[in-house]
N, C-alpha and C positions, 0 to 999 in steps of 0.2 A: 504495500503502499504505497509505500513512502514516494517512487516516483513516478505514483500517480501525486500523492498530494503535490509532486513538485509542477507536475505539467499543468495544474493546476490552476497555479499561479499565474504558470509563466507564460500558457497558449490562450488566457480571457477566455471572452463571452463566447467565440464562432470552436470552440473543440471544450469550453466547461459548460456545459447542460443541470438543470439540477439530477442528485443521483438516480431521483426516481424510474425520468424518462429514462425510456431500452430501446431498441433495434428493433427494426421491424424485420420478418425474412426478408434473406438478399442482400443485407445489408452492410457487405462485408467489404476490408480494406484488406491492402495489401503492402509487402515488407518487399516483394521481390526485387532482385538487386539491377534487372535490364531497366526495367519503371523510375529504382531511385536516377542510373543513369540515365535516361529521357527526361528527368526534373531539373536533375544540375545543370546538365543543357540546357535549359528550360529561362531559367536564373537569370537577370536580367545587368549581368553584373560589368557591363559595359557603360551599365548607366550609373551606378554608383562613384561614392568618391572613396579613395583609396583605403581610407583606414573602414567602412561600412565593408570595400568587397572584402577586405583581409577579413573582417569580425564572419562573414557570411562565409567566406571557404574552409575559413581554422572548427566550423562546425561541419559541414557537406561535404567535406573530407572525410573525415573517422567517422561516424556518428556511430551513439548506444544505440538507438534508437531512428530505425525510419519505418514512415506509414505512410501510402498514398490510401487518402478515406475517402470511403464509399461517395462516386457524382452522386449528388444530390438536385433538384431538381423544385420549382417550386414559382408558382404566381406570385409577384410581389411588381412593385411601382420600382424603379430602376435609382431615383436618388431618394427613393426611403433604400432603400434596398441601399446605398452606395454611403450612405450618412451611418448608418447605423454600421458598417463595415470600421469606420473611420473611428467612431464616436461608439463605444463597446462599456462604456461606464455609463448608457443611458440604458443597454440593454440590461445591463448587473443594476438598476436603480430601480428597473421595472420589477425585476426576481424580488427585488428584496422588499421591494411592497410585497409583492407575492408571499413572499416568506417561505420560500425555496431554495434561497442563498444562504454560504457565510460569506462568499467573495467580500472582497471592498475592492473598484478599481476607481483610482485618484488620477484625475491629468495634471500631470506633470510639469507639463510643454503641448507646442499646437501639434506632436507627434509621438509624443509619448507617454505614458500612465505609470501609474504606478503600483502594483496588484498586490491584494493579504489573502490569504485563504481566513483567516484564522484559525488558524491551525500550527504553524510554526513556518508557516512559507510565504518567501517575502522575494515579489520580482520584480523589474520594471520591463517595459519593452518599447519598441520603438519601428513604428512606420517610416522605413526606411526607399520605400519604393512607392509609389502609386500613382495607375492612372484607373483609369473606367473597366478595363481587361485582366489588370496584374494588381497586388498587393504583395509586397514583402513584409515581413514583420523580421525582427530578433528581437530577443530576449536572454537576458540573467537571472536565475535566481538562487535562494539557498533555502533550504531549509534546516531547520531549529528545534528540535522536539524529542520529547520521549523515545521515538525510536528507533534512536544512533546515539553516536556515544557524542560525536561531533558534526559538527555546520557541512554538510555534502550542497556542493556547487553543480550546477551542470545551464549550459547557453540551448538556444532555439533557434530554428529559424524554420519560419511558415510561408508558404509560397502558394494563394490563393490567389486560382486563375477563374473568372466568372465571362459567361457568355451571352447572349439574349439578341431572346425570341418575336418578333409581334405573335402573336393566334386568333384565330381570327376572332373570337373576340376584345378584342382588343385591350386583351390583357398581355401580358409582357410575360415569358418564360423564365429565365436566369438558369443556367446550370454553373453551377457551384463543383470546383475541385478545390483539395488540400492534399498539398504536404507537407509534412512534418518530420520536423530536423530535430531531435531530441538531441543532446551531448552531457556526462555524465562525468564527475570524477573518480579516479579510479575506484576509492572505498565502494560507491556504490554499481556498477556495471558487472557487478556477477549478481547480486539481487536480481536485479532486471532482467538479465539475458537467464536465469535457471528460474527463476520464484513469480514472479509479474508479469511478463512480460505479454502472455496471453491474453489477460486480466486485460494489461493497460489499452493491446490494441482495439478486443471490443470497447474497452469504454470509450475509447476518444473515438471510436464509427458515431456509437448509436446518440455521444452528446453532440455532435458534426450537425446529423440529421437533427437532434432535435430541436437546437438550435435555430438551423435554417426556418424549420415547421414551427418556429418562435416568429422569430421575422415575418414570413407569410402573413400567420396570422392576426401581426400588428395591421400586416398592410389594406389585409380584409379590412378590419377593424376601421383603419384611418378613413378607407370607402365609404364606408356602410354607416357609422357611426363618428360624425366627422368629432360635433358639440361632446362625445366620453372623450375624444384624443384628444382633444386639450383639455376636456380635466385632469386627464391621465398626466400631460404636461407637467399641470400646473402643482404634482404630486415630488414630482425631480428632483429635491432638495437636496441629494446626495452629486448634482457635477453641475461646472460652471453657472451663470445663471448664463452666458450669453449660449451656450452650449443646447441646454435647455430653453430654449428660444425657438431656437434656428432648428430644434426638432419639431419643435410644436409649428413652426411658420412648414416644415417639409412634409409633412404629419397634412397638416391643412391642406396643400395640394395636391393629394393625390384624390381628395373629394371636391376641388378647384373649388374654394373659398377661401377667403381672409382667414389670418391665424386671432385669435384677443389677443390683446397684447400681454405678456405676461410679469405683475407686478414683480419687483430683482429684490430677492433677499439672497445671501452664504451661503453657499456649497460648502456642507461639513467634513 
């Protein structure tokens, strides 16, 4: 369970979902070496700074765990989808209101987040490259808790690729594919390899699928009940005011209405 806790902190909202959610039949990822090599070739390394590229390469060339998660298709407004990809603290705050997560995500900068799982894991996540179709995240984390005598450190690279298809009913079908590279220090490698890697893979699979399905439900609610979505936006007190206000605007446009101004308060 140690590595799962670290991953929960490192991968944030689009790999972590409430633990009670489960995978459906056939939703299984893979760690196949040839697929991993393909994912490495698809990394936009030439578009990165030298420092960012070095950090990415250090992880993907020697991962403790690699997994391509199951490809997911959802009907979702593209603007809302992209906003939530880049502002996962909004999703986590909604889960918090639902009482289904202990995860905390705090924006540390325009492209960076600090996370804590409430059980000893803290992480820092950075969006190092982002377009409409490709998001590349890099994370570093540490676990300090009763399961180990000393801290365990790790790094994570996530490559998320998205494609968009307009359906006959005017909905947009979004296909998402996530490659995860997880590198841990030597004290944790044997534990992962011998004990929890199969469980870790299944956990990543179903959490990714269900997180995206949750985003689909948010998009459907925004289209069908824009007033309710505005009320929800006002309750998001754990995100920065400008993030909350922009979420309200993006959500309102799904239904083609104007957002109601939200009174400014300080994020916790």
